[in-house]
All heavy atoms as a GROMACS GRO file, in nm:
protein
  652
    1MET      N    1   6.871   7.325   8.171
    1MET     CA    2   6.945   7.267   8.061
    1MET      C    3   7.038   7.369   7.996
    1MET      O    4   7.147   7.335   7.954
    1MET     CB    5   6.845   7.211   7.961
    1MET     CG    6   6.908   7.130   7.852
    1MET     SD    7   6.974   6.981   7.924
    1MET     CE    8   7.042   6.906   7.784
    2TYR      N    9   6.991   7.494   7.994
    2TYR     CA   10   7.072   7.600   7.934
    2TYR      C   11   7.200   7.621   8.012
    2TYR      O   12   7.307   7.637   7.955
    2TYR     CB   13   6.989   7.729   7.927
    2TYR     CG   14   7.069   7.846   7.876
    2TYR    CD1   15   7.105   7.854   7.742
    2TYR    CD2   16   7.109   7.947   7.962
    2TYR    CE1   17   7.179   7.960   7.695
    2TYR    CE2   18   7.183   8.053   7.916
    2TYR     CZ   19   7.218   8.060   7.783
    2TYR     OH   20   7.291   8.165   7.737
    3ARG      N   21   7.189   7.619   8.145
    3ARG     CA   22   7.310   7.636   8.228
    3ARG      C   23   7.409   7.523   8.205
    3ARG      O   24   7.530   7.544   8.198
    3ARG     CB   25   7.272   7.641   8.376
    3ARG     CG   26   7.200   7.765   8.415
    3ARG     CD   27   7.169   7.762   8.562
    3ARG     NE   28   7.091   7.876   8.600
    3ARG     CZ   29   7.034   7.891   8.718
    3ARG    NH1   30   7.048   7.797   8.809
    3ARG    NH2   31   6.965   7.998   8.747
    4PHE      N   32   7.358   7.401   8.195
    4PHE     CA   33   7.445   7.286   8.172
    4PHE      C   34   7.518   7.299   8.038
    4PHE      O   35   7.639   7.279   8.030
    4PHE     CB   36   7.363   7.156   8.176
    4PHE     CG   37   7.443   7.034   8.145
    4PHE    CD1   38   7.535   6.984   8.236
    4PHE    CD2   39   7.430   6.969   8.023
    4PHE    CE1   40   7.610   6.873   8.208
    4PHE    CE2   41   7.505   6.858   7.994
    4PHE     CZ   42   7.595   6.809   8.088
    5ALA      N   43   7.447   7.332   7.932
    5ALA     CA   44   7.508   7.348   7.800
    5ALA      C   45   7.610   7.460   7.800
    5ALA      O   46   7.718   7.448   7.742
    5ALA     CB   47   7.399   7.373   7.696
    6LYS      N   48   7.578   7.568   7.870
    6LYS     CA   49   7.670   7.681   7.876
    6LYS      C   50   7.798   7.642   7.950
    6LYS      O   51   7.909   7.678   7.908
    6LYS     CB   52   7.602   7.799   7.945
    6LYS     CG   53   7.681   7.925   7.941
    6LYS     CD   54   7.603   8.040   8.002
    6LYS     CE   55   7.686   8.166   8.000
    6LYS     NZ   56   7.616   8.277   8.063
    7SER      N   57   7.786   7.566   8.060
    7SER     CA   58   7.904   7.526   8.134
    7SER      C   59   7.989   7.427   8.054
    7SER      O   60   8.112   7.429   8.060
    7SER     CB   61   7.865   7.466   8.269
    7SER     OG   62   7.793   7.345   8.251
    8VAL      N   63   7.924   7.338   7.976
    8VAL     CA   64   7.998   7.243   7.893
    8VAL      C   65   8.079   7.317   7.788
    8VAL      O   66   8.196   7.288   7.764
    8VAL     CB   67   7.902   7.140   7.829
    8VAL    CG1   68   7.973   7.061   7.721
    8VAL    CG2   69   7.847   7.047   7.935
    9VAL      N   70   8.019   7.416   7.725
    9VAL     CA   71   8.089   7.494   7.623
    9VAL      C   72   8.204   7.571   7.686
    9VAL      O   73   8.314   7.580   7.629
    9VAL     CB   74   7.990   7.589   7.551
    9VAL    CG1   75   8.066   7.689   7.464
    9VAL    CG2   76   7.891   7.510   7.469
   10ASN      N   77   8.182   7.622   7.806
   10ASN     CA   78   8.286   7.696   7.877
   10ASN      C   79   8.404   7.603   7.911
   10ASN      O   80   8.520   7.641   7.895
   10ASN     CB   81   8.229   7.760   8.002
   10ASN     CG   82   8.328   7.856   8.066
   10ASN    OD1   83   8.419   7.904   8.000
   10ASN    ND2   84   8.310   7.881   8.194
   11ILE      N   85   8.373   7.482   7.955
   11ILE     CA   86   8.478   7.387   7.991
   11ILE      C   87   8.559   7.348   7.867
   11ILE      O   88   8.682   7.345   7.871
   11ILE     CB   89   8.418   7.262   8.059
   11ILE    CG1   90   8.368   7.300   8.199
   11ILE    CG2   91   8.522   7.151   8.070
   11ILE    CD1   92   8.292   7.190   8.268
   12THR      N   93   8.491   7.321   7.756
   12THR     CA   94   8.565   7.283   7.635
   12THR      C   95   8.648   7.401   7.584
   12THR      O   96   8.758   7.381   7.533
   12THR     CB   97   8.470   7.234   7.525
   12THR    OG1   98   8.376   7.336   7.496
   12THR    CG2   99   8.399   7.108   7.567
   13GLY      N  100   8.597   7.520   7.600
   13GLY     CA  101   8.675   7.638   7.561
   13GLY      C  102   8.800   7.653   7.645
   13GLY      O  103   8.907   7.687   7.594
   14GLN      N  104   8.786   7.626   7.774
   14GLN     CA  105   8.904   7.632   7.862
   14GLN      C  106   9.007   7.525   7.822
   14GLN      O  107   9.127   7.550   7.821
   14GLN     CB  108   8.863   7.611   8.007
   14GLN     CG  109   8.793   7.729   8.069
   14GLN     CD  110   8.749   7.699   8.212
   14GLN    OE1  111   8.760   7.587   8.258
   14GLN    NE2  112   8.699   7.801   8.279
   15ALA      N  113   8.958   7.405   7.788
   15ALA     CA  114   9.049   7.297   7.750
   15ALA      C  115   9.125   7.334   7.623
   15ALA      O  116   9.245   7.310   7.612
   15ALA     CB  117   8.971   7.168   7.730
   16VAL      N  118   9.056   7.396   7.527
   16VAL     CA  119   9.122   7.436   7.403
   16VAL      C  120   9.228   7.541   7.431
   16VAL      O  121   9.339   7.536   7.378
   16VAL     CB  122   9.018   7.486   7.300
   16VAL    CG1  123   9.086   7.554   7.183
   16VAL    CG2  124   8.931   7.372   7.253
   17ARG      N  125   9.197   7.635   7.518
   17ARG     CA  126   9.295   7.738   7.551
   17ARG      C  127   9.416   7.679   7.623
   17ARG      O  128   9.529   7.720   7.600
   17ARG     CB  129   9.229   7.847   7.636
   17ARG     CG  130   9.143   7.944   7.556
   17ARG     CD  131   9.104   8.065   7.640
   17ARG     NE  132   9.022   8.030   7.754
   17ARG     CZ  133   8.887   8.017   7.752
   17ARG    NH1  134   8.822   8.035   7.639
   17ARG    NH2  135   8.821   7.985   7.860
   18GLN      N  136   9.390   7.582   7.712
   18GLN     CA  137   9.503   7.519   7.783
   18GLN      C  138   9.593   7.442   7.687
   18GLN      O  139   9.715   7.448   7.697
   18GLN     CB  140   9.450   7.426   7.892
   18GLN     CG  141   9.393   7.500   8.011
   18GLN     CD  142   9.330   7.404   8.110
   18GLN    OE1  143   9.317   7.286   8.085
   18GLN    NE2  144   9.288   7.459   8.224
   19VAL      N  145   9.533   7.371   7.593
   19VAL     CA  146   9.613   7.295   7.497
   19VAL      C  147   9.693   7.390   7.410
   19VAL      O  148   9.811   7.370   7.383
   19VAL     CB  149   9.521   7.204   7.412
   19VAL    CG1  150   9.599   7.147   7.295
   19VAL    CG2  151   9.465   7.093   7.497
   20ARG      N  152   9.630   7.496   7.365
   20ARG     CA  153   9.698   7.592   7.280
   20ARG      C  154   9.812   7.658   7.357
   20ARG      O  155   9.921   7.677   7.305
   20ARG     CB  156   9.599   7.698   7.231
   20ARG     CG  157   9.662   7.791   7.130
   20ARG     CD  158   9.565   7.898   7.081
   20ARG     NE  159   9.438   7.840   7.040
   20ARG     CZ  160   9.319   7.899   7.063
   20ARG    NH1  161   9.314   8.014   7.124
   20ARG    NH2  162   9.209   7.842   7.023
   21HIS      N  163   9.789   7.691   7.484
   21HIS     CA  164   9.893   7.753   7.565
   21HIS      C  165  10.008   7.655   7.589
   21HIS      O  166  10.125   7.692   7.585
   21HIS     CB  167   9.835   7.801   7.698
   21HIS     CG  168   9.939   7.860   7.788
   21HIS    ND1  169   9.999   7.981   7.762
   21HIS    CD2  170   9.997   7.813   7.901
   21HIS    CE1  171  10.088   8.008   7.857
   21HIS    NE2  172  10.088   7.907   7.942
   22GLY      N  173   9.975   7.528   7.614
   22GLY     CA  174  10.079   7.428   7.642
   22GLY      C  175  10.169   7.404   7.524
   22GLY      O  176  10.286   7.373   7.540
   23SER      N  177  10.118   7.417   7.404
   23SER     CA  178  10.203   7.390   7.288
   23SER      C  179  10.298   7.506   7.258
   23SER      O  180  10.394   7.489   7.185
   23SER     CB  181  10.115   7.362   7.165
   23SER     OG  182  10.040   7.477   7.132
   24SER      N  183  10.269   7.624   7.312
   24SER     CA  184  10.357   7.737   7.285
   24SER      C  185  10.462   7.758   7.394
   24SER      O  186  10.547   7.844   7.380
   24SER     CB  187  10.274   7.865   7.271
   24SER     OG  188  10.212   7.896   7.395
   25VAL      N  189  10.456   7.677   7.499
   25VAL     CA  190  10.553   7.690   7.607
   25VAL      C  191  10.688   7.638   7.558
   25VAL      O  192  10.695   7.540   7.484
   25VAL     CB  193  10.507   7.609   7.731
   25VAL    CG1  194  10.613   7.608   7.838
   25VAL    CG2  195  10.379   7.667   7.785
   26LYS      N  196  10.796   7.705   7.597
   26LYS     CA  197  10.929   7.662   7.556
   26LYS      C  198  10.959   7.524   7.614
   26LYS      O  199  10.912   7.489   7.721
   26LYS     CB  200  11.033   7.762   7.604
   26LYS     CG  201  11.021   7.896   7.536
   26LYS     CD  202  11.129   7.990   7.582
   26LYS     CE  203  11.116   8.123   7.511
   26LYS     NZ  204  11.217   8.218   7.554
   27LYS      N  205  11.038   7.448   7.543
   27LYS     CA  206  11.071   7.313   7.583
   27LYS      C  207  11.163   7.317   7.706
   27LYS      O  208  11.251   7.399   7.717
   27LYS     CB  209  11.141   7.238   7.469
   27LYS     CG  210  11.067   7.243   7.338
   27LYS     CD  211  10.930   7.185   7.350
   27LYS     CE  212  10.860   7.188   7.216
   27LYS     NZ  213  10.718   7.178   7.226
   28ASP      N  214  11.140   7.223   7.798
   28ASP     CA  215  11.222   7.219   7.918
   28ASP      C  216  11.349   7.136   7.895
   28ASP      O  217  11.371   7.082   7.787
   28ASP     CB  218  11.142   7.165   8.037
   28ASP     CG  219  11.098   7.021   8.017
   28ASP    OD1  220  11.108   6.971   7.903
   28ASP    OD2  221  11.057   6.958   8.116
   29PHE      N  222  11.429   7.127   7.997
   29PHE     CA  223  11.559   7.061   7.989
   29PHE      C  224  11.545   6.914   7.948
   29PHE      O  225  11.619   6.864   7.864
   29PHE     CB  226  11.628   7.070   8.125
   29PHE     CG  227  11.759   6.998   8.132
   29PHE    CD1  228  11.874   7.056   8.083
   29PHE    CD2  229  11.767   6.871   8.186
   29PHE    CE1  230  11.995   6.990   8.088
   29PHE    CE2  231  11.888   6.804   8.191
   29PHE     CZ  232  12.001   6.864   8.143
   30HIS      N  233  11.447   6.843   8.008
   30HIS     CA  234  11.433   6.701   7.981
   30HIS      C  235  11.389   6.676   7.837
   30HIS      O  236  11.433   6.579   7.774
   30HIS     CB  237  11.334   6.638   8.078
   30HIS     CG  238  11.379   6.649   8.220
   30HIS    ND1  239  11.482   6.575   8.270
   30HIS    CD2  240  11.336   6.727   8.322
   30HIS    CE1  241  11.502   6.606   8.397
   30HIS    NE2  242  11.414   6.698   8.431
   31TYR      N  243  11.304   6.760   7.786
   31TYR     CA  244  11.261   6.744   7.648
   31TYR      C  245  11.377   6.772   7.552
   31TYR      O  246  11.393   6.706   7.452
   31TYR     CB  247  11.145   6.840   7.618
   31TYR     CG  248  11.091   6.825   7.479
   31TYR    CD1  249  11.002   6.724   7.448
   31TYR    CD2  250  11.132   6.912   7.378
   31TYR    CE1  251  10.953   6.710   7.320
   31TYR    CE2  252  11.084   6.898   7.249
   31TYR     CZ  253  10.994   6.797   7.220
   31TYR     OH  254  10.947   6.783   7.094
   32LYS      N  255  11.458   6.868   7.589
   32LYS     CA  256  11.567   6.909   7.500
   32LYS      C  257  11.685   6.813   7.504
   32LYS      O  258  11.744   6.781   7.401
   32LYS     CB  259  11.611   7.050   7.542
   32LYS     CG  260  11.697   7.121   7.441
   32LYS     CD  261  11.719   7.265   7.482
   32LYS     CE  262  11.801   7.341   7.383
   32LYS     NZ  263  11.827   7.478   7.426
   33TYR      N  264  11.723   6.765   7.623
   33TYR     CA  265  11.845   6.685   7.638
   33TYR      C  266  11.822   6.543   7.688
   33TYR      O  267  11.917   6.468   7.704
   33TYR     CB  268  11.940   6.754   7.737
   33TYR     CG  269  11.981   6.891   7.695
   33TYR    CD1  270  11.935   7.004   7.762
   33TYR    CD2  271  12.066   6.909   7.588
   33TYR    CE1  272  11.974   7.130   7.724
   33TYR    CE2  273  12.106   7.035   7.549
   33TYR     CZ  274  12.059   7.146   7.617
   33TYR     OH  275  12.097   7.270   7.579
   34GLY      N  276  11.699   6.503   7.713
   34GLY     CA  277  11.671   6.374   7.776
   34GLY      C  278  11.723   6.254   7.699
   34GLY      O  279  11.794   6.169   7.753
   35ASN      N  280  11.691   6.244   7.570
   35ASN     CA  281  11.733   6.128   7.492
   35ASN      C  282  11.884   6.125   7.476
   35ASN      O  283  11.946   6.018   7.482
   35ASN     CB  284  11.666   6.130   7.354
   35ASN     CG  285  11.518   6.102   7.365
   35ASN    OD1  286  11.473   6.041   7.461
   35ASN    ND2  287  11.444   6.149   7.268
   36GLY      N  288  11.945   6.240   7.456
   36GLY     CA  289  12.091   6.244   7.444
   36GLY      C  290  12.160   6.197   7.571
   36GLY      O  291  12.260   6.125   7.566
   37LEU      N  292  12.107   6.238   7.686
   37LEU     CA  293  12.166   6.194   7.812
   37LEU      C  294  12.150   6.044   7.832
   37LEU      O  295  12.241   5.977   7.880
   37LEU     CB  296  12.103   6.268   7.930
   37LEU     CG  297  12.151   6.411   7.951
   37LEU    CD1  298  12.073   6.479   8.062
   37LEU    CD2  299  12.298   6.413   7.983
   38LEU      N  300  12.034   5.990   7.796
   38LEU     CA  301  12.014   5.846   7.810
   38LEU      C  302  12.110   5.768   7.721
   38LEU      O  303  12.172   5.671   7.764
   38LEU     CB  304  11.869   5.810   7.775
   38LEU     CG  305  11.767   5.838   7.882
   38LEU    CD1  306  11.627   5.811   7.829
   38LEU    CD2  307  11.793   5.753   8.003
   39VAL      N  308  12.123   5.809   7.597
   39VAL     CA  309  12.213   5.740   7.505
   39VAL      C  310  12.358   5.754   7.551
   39VAL      O  311  12.435   5.658   7.550
   39VAL     CB  312  12.194   5.793   7.362
   39VAL    CG1  313  12.302   5.741   7.269
   39VAL    CG2  314  12.057   5.756   7.310
   40GLY      N  315  12.396   5.875   7.594
   40GLY     CA  316  12.532   5.897   7.642
   40GLY      C  317  12.562   5.813   7.765
   40GLY      O  318  12.671   5.756   7.777
   41GLY      N  319  12.469   5.803   7.858
   41GLY     CA  320  12.488   5.721   7.977
   41GLY      C  321  12.501   5.574   7.943
   41GLY      O  322  12.583   5.501   8.000
   42PHE      N  323  12.419   5.528   7.848
   42PHE     CA  324  12.426   5.389   7.806
   42PHE      C  325  12.561   5.358   7.743
   42PHE      O  326  12.625   5.258   7.775
   42PHE     CB  327  12.313   5.359   7.707
   42PHE     CG  328  12.316   5.220   7.653
   42PHE    CD1  329  12.276   5.113   7.730
   42PHE    CD2  330  12.362   5.196   7.525
   42PHE    CE1  331  12.280   4.984   7.680
   42PHE    CE2  332  12.368   5.068   7.474
   42PHE     CZ  333  12.325   4.961   7.553
   43VAL      N  334  12.608   5.445   7.655
   43VAL     CA  335  12.738   5.425   7.589
   43VAL      C  336  12.850   5.427   7.692
   43VAL      O  337  12.943   5.345   7.687
   43VAL     CB  338  12.760   5.531   7.480
   43VAL    CG1  339  12.903   5.531   7.430
   43VAL    CG2  340  12.662   5.510   7.366
   44PHE      N  341  12.843   5.518   7.787
   44PHE     CA  342  12.944   5.527   7.892
   44PHE      C  343  12.949   5.397   7.974
   44PHE      O  344  13.057   5.342   7.998
   44PHE     CB  345  12.915   5.646   7.982
   44PHE     CG  346  13.009   5.661   8.097
   44PHE    CD1  347  13.135   5.714   8.079
   44PHE    CD2  348  12.971   5.622   8.225
   44PHE    CE1  349  13.223   5.727   8.185
   44PHE    CE2  350  13.057   5.636   8.331
   44PHE     CZ  351  13.184   5.688   8.311
   45CYS      N  352  12.834   5.349   8.017
   45CYS     CA  353  12.831   5.227   8.099
   45CYS      C  354  12.881   5.107   8.021
   45CYS      O  355  12.957   5.025   8.075
   45CYS     CB  356  12.689   5.202   8.149
   45CYS     SG  357  12.640   5.317   8.278
   46VAL      N  358  12.840   5.092   7.896
   46VAL     CA  359  12.887   4.980   7.816
   46VAL      C  360  13.038   4.990   7.796
   46VAL      O  361  13.110   4.889   7.805
   46VAL     CB  362  12.813   4.976   7.680
   46VAL    CG1  363  12.881   4.882   7.583
   46VAL    CG2  364  12.669   4.935   7.700
   47GLY      N  365  13.089   5.110   7.773
   47GLY     CA  366  13.233   5.127   7.756
   47GLY      C  367  13.311   5.092   7.881
   47GLY      O  368  13.413   5.022   7.875
   48ILE      N  369  13.265   5.139   7.995
   48ILE     CA  370  13.336   5.110   8.120
   48ILE      C  371  13.333   4.962   8.151
   48ILE      O  372  13.435   4.902   8.188
   48ILE     CB  373  13.276   5.193   8.236
   48ILE    CG1  374  13.303   5.341   8.216
   48ILE    CG2  375  13.328   5.145   8.371
   48ILE    CD1  376  13.450   5.378   8.213
   49TRP      N  377  13.215   4.897   8.136
   49TRP     CA  378  13.208   4.755   8.167
   49TRP      C  379  13.290   4.672   8.069
   49TRP      O  380  13.349   4.571   8.108
   49TRP     CB  381  13.063   4.707   8.172
   49TRP     CG  382  13.003   4.730   8.306
   49TRP    CD1  383  12.908   4.820   8.339
   49TRP    CD2  384  13.037   4.662   8.427
   49TRP    NE1  385  12.882   4.814   8.472
   49TRP    CE2  386  12.960   4.718   8.529
   49TRP    CE3  387  13.127   4.561   8.459
   49TRP    CZ2  388  12.968   4.674   8.660
   49TRP    CZ3  389  13.135   4.518   8.590
   49TRP    CH2  390  13.056   4.575   8.689
   50SER      N  391  13.294   4.711   7.944
   50SER     CA  392  13.378   4.635   7.849
   50SER      C  393  13.525   4.650   7.885
   50SER      O  394  13.602   4.555   7.874
   50SER     CB  395  13.351   4.680   7.706
   50SER     OG  396  13.387   4.815   7.690
   51LEU      N  397  13.565   4.768   7.932
   51LEU     CA  398  13.703   4.787   7.977
   51LEU      C  399  13.732   4.701   8.100
   51LEU      O  400  13.836   4.635   8.107
   51LEU     CB  401  13.726   4.935   8.009
   51LEU     CG  402  13.865   4.972   8.058
   51LEU    CD1  403  13.964   4.962   7.944
   51LEU    CD2  404  13.865   5.111   8.116
   52VAL      N  405  13.642   4.701   8.194
   52VAL     CA  406  13.662   4.622   8.317
   52VAL      C  407  13.670   4.474   8.284
   52VAL      O  408  13.757   4.402   8.335
   52VAL     CB  409  13.549   4.650   8.419
   52VAL    CG1  410  13.548   4.549   8.531
   52VAL    CG2  411  13.562   4.790   8.475
   53LEU      N  412  13.579   4.426   8.201
   53LEU     CA  413  13.577   4.283   8.171
   53LEU      C  414  13.696   4.238   8.087
   53LEU      O  415  13.741   4.124   8.099
   53LEU     CB  416  13.447   4.246   8.099
   53LEU     CG  417  13.320   4.260   8.183
   53LEU    CD1  418  13.198   4.236   8.098
   53LEU    CD2  419  13.323   4.165   8.301
   54SER      N  420  13.747   4.324   8.003
   54SER     CA  421  13.854   4.281   7.913
   54SER      C  422  13.993   4.314   7.965
   54SER      O  423  14.087   4.240   7.936
   54SER     CB  424  13.835   4.345   7.775
   54SER     OG  425  13.849   4.486   7.786
   55GLN      N  426  14.011   4.419   8.039
   55GLN     CA  427  14.146   4.464   8.076
   55GLN      C  428  14.186   4.430   8.219
   55GLN      O  429  14.304   4.431   8.250
   55GLN     CB  430  14.157   4.615   8.057
   55GLN     CG  431  14.134   4.660   7.915
   55GLN     CD  432  14.239   4.605   7.820
   55GLN    OE1  433  14.357   4.602   7.852
   55GLN    NE2  434  14.195   4.561   7.704
   56SER      N  435  14.093   4.406   8.307
   56SER     CA  436  14.131   4.380   8.446
   56SER      C  437  14.162   4.232   8.463
   56SER      O  438  14.114   4.146   8.390
   56SER     CB  439  14.019   4.421   8.541
   56SER     OG  440  13.906   4.342   8.517
   57ASP      N  441  14.244   4.204   8.560
   57ASP     CA  442  14.282   4.065   8.589
   57ASP      C  443  14.201   4.009   8.704
   57ASP      O  444  14.253   3.943   8.792
   57ASP     CB  445  14.432   4.057   8.622
   57ASP     CG  446  14.518   4.087   8.502
   57ASP    OD1  447  14.470   4.064   8.390
   57ASP    OD2  448  14.632   4.134   8.520
   58ILE      N  449  14.073   4.035   8.701
   58ILE     CA  450  13.986   3.987   8.807
   58ILE      C  451  13.950   3.841   8.778
   58ILE      O  452  13.915   3.806   8.666
   58ILE     CB  453  13.858   4.073   8.816
   58ILE    CG1  454  13.893   4.216   8.854
   58ILE    CG2  455  13.759   4.013   8.914
   58ILE    CD1  456  13.775   4.311   8.854
   59THR      N  457  13.960   3.758   8.880
   59THR     CA  458  13.914   3.620   8.868
   59THR      C  459  13.765   3.621   8.894
   59THR      O  460  13.719   3.664   9.000
   59THR     CB  461  13.985   3.530   8.971
   59THR    OG1  462  14.125   3.543   8.950
   59THR    CG2  463  13.943   3.387   8.955
   60TRP      N  464  13.688   3.575   8.798
   60TRP     CA  465  13.544   3.593   8.804
   60TRP      C  466  13.470   3.480   8.872
   60TRP      O  467  13.351   3.465   8.855
   60TRP     CB  468  13.490   3.615   8.662
   60TRP     CG  469  13.531   3.748   8.611
   60TRP    CD1  470  13.629   3.774   8.521
   60TRP    CD2  471  13.480   3.876   8.651
   60TRP    NE1  472  13.641   3.908   8.500
   60TRP    CE2  473  13.550   3.973   8.579
   60TRP    CE3  474  13.382   3.917   8.740
   60TRP    CZ2  475  13.526   4.109   8.593
   60TRP    CZ3  476  13.357   4.051   8.754
   60TRP    CH2  477  13.428   4.145   8.680
   61ASN      N  478  13.535   3.396   8.950
   61ASN     CA  479  13.471   3.294   9.032
   61ASN      C  480  13.375   3.208   8.950
   61ASN      O  481  13.261   3.187   8.987
   61ASN     CB  482  13.398   3.360   9.150
   61ASN     CG  483  13.373   3.261   9.260
   61ASN    OD1  484  13.438   3.158   9.265
   61ASN    ND2  485  13.279   3.290   9.347
   62LEU      N  486  13.424   3.159   8.836
   62LEU     CA  487  13.343   3.072   8.755
   62LEU      C  488  13.336   2.934   8.818
   62LEU      O  489  13.416   2.898   8.904
   62LEU     CB  490  13.401   3.064   8.613
   62LEU     CG  491  13.409   3.198   8.540
   62LEU    CD1  492  13.482   3.183   8.409
   62LEU    CD2  493  13.270   3.254   8.518
   63SER      N  494  13.244   2.854   8.777
   63SER     CA  495  13.222   2.724   8.838
   63SER      C  496  13.340   2.631   8.812
   63SER      O  497  13.382   2.612   8.698
   63SER     CB  498  13.095   2.662   8.781
   63SER     OG  499  13.080   2.532   8.832
   64PRO      N  500  13.392   2.568   8.917
   64PRO     CA  501  13.506   2.477   8.900
   64PRO      C  502  13.464   2.334   8.868
   64PRO      O  503  13.548   2.246   8.862
   64PRO     CB  504  13.575   2.485   9.036
   64PRO     CG  505  13.463   2.508   9.131
   64PRO     CD  506  13.365   2.596   9.056
   65VAL      N  507  13.336   2.309   8.847
   65VAL     CA  508  13.288   2.173   8.826
   65VAL      C  509  13.354   2.115   8.700
   65VAL      O  510  13.349   2.173   8.593
   65VAL     CB  511  13.134   2.172   8.813
   65VAL    CG1  512  13.084   2.032   8.775
   65VAL    CG2  513  13.071   2.219   8.941
   66GLY      N  514  13.416   1.998   8.717
   66GLY     CA  515  13.481   1.931   8.605
   66GLY      C  516  13.624   1.974   8.582
   66GLY      O  517  13.694   1.914   8.502
   67ARG      N  518  13.672   2.077   8.647
   67ARG     CA  519  13.808   2.125   8.625
   67ARG      C  520  13.899   2.098   8.744
   67ARG      O  521  14.020   2.099   8.730
   67ARG     CB  522  13.807   2.275   8.596
   67ARG     CG  523  13.755   2.305   8.457
   67ARG     CD  524  13.769   2.450   8.426
   67ARG     NE  525  13.653   2.519   8.482
   67ARG     CZ  526  13.646   2.646   8.512
   67ARG    NH1  527  13.751   2.722   8.496
   67ARG    NH2  528  13.537   2.700   8.559
   68ILE      N  529  13.842   2.079   8.859
   68ILE     CA  530  13.922   2.058   8.980
   68ILE      C  531  13.897   1.917   9.030
   68ILE      O  532  13.782   1.875   9.045
   68ILE     CB  533  13.886   2.161   9.089
   68ILE    CG1  534  13.921   2.301   9.040
   68ILE    CG2  535  13.957   2.128   9.218
   68ILE    CD1  536  13.883   2.409   9.138
   69THR      N  537  14.004   1.845   9.054
   69THR     CA  538  13.991   1.711   9.112
   69THR      C  539  14.044   1.716   9.254
   69THR      O  540  14.143   1.785   9.282
   69THR     CB  541  14.071   1.609   9.029
   69THR    OG1  542  14.206   1.652   9.022
   69THR    CG2  543  14.014   1.596   8.889
   70PRO      N  544  13.979   1.645   9.341
   70PRO     CA  545  14.026   1.649   9.481
   70PRO      C  546  14.160   1.580   9.498
   70PRO      O  547  14.195   1.487   9.425
   70PRO     CB  548  13.915   1.576   9.558
   70PRO     CG  549  13.847   1.492   9.456
   70PRO     CD  550  13.862   1.562   9.324
   71LYS      N  551  14.236   1.626   9.595
   71LYS     CA  552  14.364   1.562   9.626
   71LYS      C  553  14.336   1.430   9.697
   71LYS      O  554  14.234   1.416   9.765
   71LYS     CB  555  14.447   1.653   9.718
   71LYS     CG  556  14.489   1.781   9.650
   71LYS     CD  557  14.569   1.867   9.748
   71LYS     CE  558  14.610   1.996   9.681
   71LYS     NZ  559  14.683   2.083   9.774
   72PRO      N  560  14.428   1.335   9.685
   72PRO     CA  561  14.406   1.208   9.757
   72PRO      C  562  14.407   1.230   9.908
   72PRO      O  563  14.477   1.318   9.959
   72PRO     CB  564  14.523   1.121   9.714
   72PRO     CG  565  14.610   1.204   9.625
   72PRO     CD  566  14.546   1.335   9.603
   73TRP      N  567  14.326   1.151   9.977
   73TRP     CA  568  14.313   1.166  10.121
   73TRP      C  569  14.443   1.128  10.188
   73TRP      O  570  14.506   1.029  10.154
   73TRP     CB  571  14.198   1.079  10.172
   73TRP     CG  572  14.173   1.098  10.317
   73TRP    CD1  573  14.215   1.017  10.418
   73TRP    CD2  574  14.102   1.206  10.377
   73TRP    NE1  575  14.175   1.067  10.538
   73TRP    CE2  576  14.105   1.183  10.516
   73TRP    CE3  577  14.039   1.318  10.329
   73TRP    CZ2  578  14.045   1.269  10.606
   73TRP    CZ3  579  13.979   1.402  10.419
   73TRP    CH2  580  13.983   1.378  10.556
   74ARG      N  581  14.484   1.206  10.285
   74ARG     CA  582  14.610   1.182  10.356
   74ARG      C  583  14.577   1.150  10.501
   74ARG      O  584  14.504   1.224  10.567
   74ARG     CB  585  14.696   1.308  10.348
   74ARG     CG  586  14.832   1.292  10.406
   74ARG     CD  587  14.913   1.416  10.381
   74ARG     NE  588  14.850   1.535  10.436
   74ARG     CZ  589  14.901   1.610  10.535
   74ARG    NH1  590  15.018   1.578  10.586
   74ARG    NH2  591  14.839   1.713  10.580
   75GLN      N  592  14.625   1.039  10.545
   75GLN     CA  593  14.603   0.999  10.683
   75GLN      C  594  14.690   1.085  10.774
   75GLN      O  595  14.807   1.110  10.744
   75GLN     CB  596  14.639   0.851  10.704
   75GLN     CG  597  14.552   0.756  10.628
   75GLN     CD  598  14.410   0.756  10.684
   75GLN    OE1  599  14.387   0.783  10.801
   75GLN    NE2  600  14.314   0.730  10.596
   76PRO      N  601  14.633   1.135  10.883
   76PRO     CA  602  14.717   1.214  10.974
   76PRO      C  603  14.825   1.127  11.038
   76PRO      O  604  14.803   1.012  11.067
   76PRO     CB  605  14.619   1.265  11.079
   76PRO     CG  606  14.500   1.175  11.070
   76PRO     CD  607  14.499   1.120  10.930
   77GLU      N  608  14.940   1.186  11.054
   77GLU     CA  609  15.051   1.112  11.114
   77GLU      C  610  15.023   1.092  11.263
   77GLU      O  611  14.978   1.183  11.333
   77GLU     CB  612  15.182   1.190  11.095
   77GLU     CG  613  15.220   1.207  10.950
   77GLU     CD  614  15.344   1.291  10.938
   77GLU    OE1  615  15.406   1.327  11.040
   77GLU    OE2  616  15.379   1.324  10.824
   78GLU      N  617  15.049   0.972  11.307
   78GLU     CA  618  15.024   0.942  11.448
   78GLU      C  619  15.139   0.998  11.532
   78GLU      O  620  15.254   0.992  11.493
   78GLU     CB  621  15.013   0.792  11.466
   78GLU     CG  622  14.891   0.735  11.395
   78GLU     CD  623  14.877   0.586  11.421
   78GLU    OE1  624  14.941   0.533  11.513
   78GLU    OE2  625  14.802   0.525  11.345
   79GLU      N  626  15.101   1.049  11.643
   79GLU     CA  627  15.203   1.108  11.732
   79GLU      C  628  15.276   0.997  11.806
   79GLU      O  629  15.217   0.899  11.851
   79GLU     CB  630  15.136   1.202  11.832
   79GLU     CG  631  15.074   1.322  11.765
   79GLU     CD  632  15.009   1.415  11.869
   79GLU    OE1  633  15.038   1.400  11.988
   79GLU    OE2  634  14.931   1.499  11.826
   80GLU      N  635  15.406   1.011  11.822
   80GLU     CA  636  15.485   0.914  11.896
   80GLU      C  637  15.492   0.957  12.041
   80GLU      O  638  15.516   1.071  12.073
   80GLU     CB  639  15.626   0.906  11.838
   80GLU     CG  640  15.628   0.857  11.695
   80GLU     CD  641  15.771   0.856  11.644
   80GLU    OE1  642  15.864   0.865  11.724
   80GLU    OE2  643  15.786   0.846  11.522
   81GLU      N  644  15.470   0.859  12.127
   81GLU     CA  645  15.474   0.891  12.269
   81GLU      C  646  15.596   0.836  12.336
   81GLU      O  647  15.664   0.750  12.299
   81GLU     CB  648  15.351   0.834  12.338
   81GLU     CG  649  15.227   0.904  12.292
   81GLU     CD  650  15.106   0.855  12.367
   81GLU    OE1  651  15.119   0.796  12.475
   81GLU    OE2  652  14.998   0.875  12.317
   0.00000   0.00000   0.00000
């Protein structure tokens, strides 16, 4: 039982040291710039798509239902022999 208790205390001591060491490590690139890059990318994409949708003359293939009426049927001309 003594060995088990000693190993448990040793493990918890190691965990405390790891946590303490992890909090003193300098921040990496993603922690420092991650949110700014996400927001900047979102703003860029919204800006580009708003420009494309508003300024380009692209026909967006919307549904023609109710706007297009068929032409009257035309009988083919018979060939003269």
